[in-house]
C-alpha positions in Angstrom: 111.6 30.6 70.3 112.1 31.5 73.9 109.8 34.4 74.8 110.7 36.8 77.7 108.0 36.5 80.2 107.8 37.5 83.9 105.2 36.3 86.3 103.3 39.1 88.0 102.6 38.6 91.7 99.2 39.5 93.1 98.9 42.1 95.7 99.9 40.8 99.1 101.5 37.6 97.7 105.2 37.1 97.3 106.7 37.7 93.8 108.3 35.7 92.6 107.6 32.6 94.6 111.2 32.0 95.4 111.7 35.6 96.6 114.2 36.8 93.9 113.5 40.4 92.8 112.2 40.8 89.3 115.2 42.9 88.3 117.4 39.8 88.7 115.1 37.8 86.5 115.3 40.4 83.8 119.0 40.8 84.3 119.6 37.1 83.8 117.1 36.9 80.9 118.7 39.8 79.1 122.3 39.6 80.4 121.9 43.0 82.2 122.9 44.1 85.7 119.7 45.4 87.4 119.5 49.1 88.1 120.6 50.2 91.5 117.4 52.1 92.0 115.5 48.9 92.4 117.2 48.0 95.6 114.7 50.2 97.5 111.7 48.6 95.8 109.7 45.7 97.4 110.4 42.1 96.5 106.8 41.8 95.5 106.6 43.8 92.3 103.2 44.8 90.9 102.4 44.7 87.2 103.7 48.2 86.7 106.8 47.7 88.7 107.6 44.9 86.2 106.8 47.1 83.2 108.9 49.9 84.6 111.9 47.6 84.7 111.2 46.5 81.2 111.2 50.1 80.0 114.5 50.7 81.7 115.9 47.6 80.1 114.6 48.5 76.6 116.9 51.6 76.8 119.9 49.3 77.1 119.0 47.2 74.1 118.0 49.7 71.5 120.2 52.1 69.5 118.9 55.4 68.2 120.2 57.1 65.1 122.9 59.7 65.8 120.8 62.6 64.5 118.1 61.7 67.0 120.4 62.7 69.9 122.7 65.5 68.7 123.7 66.2 72.4 125.4 63.2 74.0 124.8 64.7 77.4 121.1 65.4 76.9 118.8 63.5 79.3 117.5 60.1 78.2 113.7 60.7 78.3 111.1 58.0 79.0 107.7 59.6 78.5 104.2 58.5 79.5 101.4 59.7 77.3 97.9 59.8 78.8 97.0 58.6 82.3 100.0 57.5 84.2 99.6 53.9 85.6 103.1 53.9 87.1 102.8 56.5 89.9 106.3 57.0 91.1 107.4 53.4 90.2 109.0 54.5 86.9 110.8 57.4 88.5 112.2 55.1 91.3 113.4 52.6 88.7 115.5 55.0 86.7 116.6 57.3 89.5 120.4 57.7 89.5 120.8 55.6 86.3 122.6 56.5 83.1 122.8 55.4 79.6 126.3 56.4 78.6 126.7 60.0 79.6 122.9 60.6 79.7 120.9 60.5 82.9 117.3 59.2 82.8 114.3 61.6 83.1 110.7 60.6 83.2 108.2 63.1 81.6 104.4 62.9 81.4 102.4 64.2 78.5 98.6 64.6 78.1 98.7 65.3 74.3 100.7 63.9 71.5 101.5 67.5 70.4 103.5 67.9 73.7 105.9 65.2 72.8 108.8 67.1 71.3 112.0 65.3 72.5 111.5 61.7 73.8 113.4 58.4 73.5 110.9 55.9 74.8 107.2 56.7 74.9 104.8 54.5 76.9 101.3 55.1 75.6 98.6 54.4 78.2 95.7 52.2 76.9 93.9 54.5 74.4 90.8 53.3 72.5 91.5 51.7 69.1 90.5 54.8 67.1 92.7 57.1 69.1 95.6 54.6 69.0 95.7 54.7 65.2 95.9 58.5 65.2 98.7 58.5 67.8 100.7 56.0 65.9 100.2 57.9 62.6 101.6 61.0 64.4 104.6 59.1 65.7 105.3 57.2 62.5 109.0 57.2 61.5 110.0 59.4 64.4 112.9 58.0 66.3 110.9 57.2 69.4 110.5 53.7 70.8 106.8 53.3 71.2 105.6 50.9 74.0 102.1 50.1 75.3 100.0 47.5 77.0 97.0 48.3 74.8 95.4 45.3 73.1 97.1 44.5 69.8 99.6 47.4 70.1 102.4 45.8 68.1 100.0 44.3 65.5 98.5 47.8 64.9 101.9 49.6 64.3 103.4 50.1 67.8 107.0 49.0 68.3 106.8 47.0 71.6 103.6 45.6 73.1 103.2 44.1 76.6 100.9 41.1 76.7 99.6 39.6 79.9 99.0 35.9 79.5 98.0 33.8 82.6 99.6 36.3 85.0 102.8 36.5 83.0 104.0 39.6 81.1 105.4 38.9 77.6 106.8 41.2 75.0 105.9 41.5 71.3 108.0 43.5 68.9 107.1 44.9 65.6 110.5 45.0 64.1 109.5 46.5 60.7 108.0 49.6 62.4 111.2 50.1 64.6 113.4 49.7 61.6 111.3 52.3 59.6 112.1 54.8 62.4 115.8 53.8 62.2 115.9 52.2 65.6 118.2 49.2 66.0 117.0 46.5 68.5 119.6 44.2 69.9 119.5 40.6 68.9 119.6 39.8 72.6 116.2 41.4 73.1 114.8 40.0 69.8 115.7 36.5 70.9 113.5 36.7 74.0 110.6 38.4 72.4 107.8 37.4 70.0 108.4 39.1 66.7 105.2 39.9 64.8 104.6 40.9 61.2 102.4 43.9 60.7 99.2 43.2 58.7 99.4 43.8 54.9 97.8 46.8 53.3 
């Protein structure tokens, strides 16, 4: 199985080595034209520039149930729960972009209770005990949960980022996504590692 992985450049060093922006790598890997907002970003993306591009791309390869978005013109919301590791990188990545008739909006939340309407929720690295509570609160809600917390997908999150030897890979817990009635494109599934949640 071919896993989608992108090498992260260290600060001050070119990324990638041949100077092609990461958006093009993801575009080729997923068959997606990179977002125009990335043109203004440096050709040496940091870890969270890469993850911001991933979040944008996830929006293109996941379908939400119709009742999750009753208003086809409502903004497409990417939320960040907890401390925000992106700064303005995520905003810059999605600025001016659309998914169908929906423009992208980034929202920040400090508490899970504040997450009312959200399409993709990036959960900043909580401790293991808090993670279980967060995932229990989000269970079966039509929100694509993403994190770089250790073992996120294995513990019931939908998409986990894994850094392995300076490369970012994606793990998907397909069963959890399906339980929330989200449909993940086969194009994304083909380039990710699909994990099975632990038994009861």
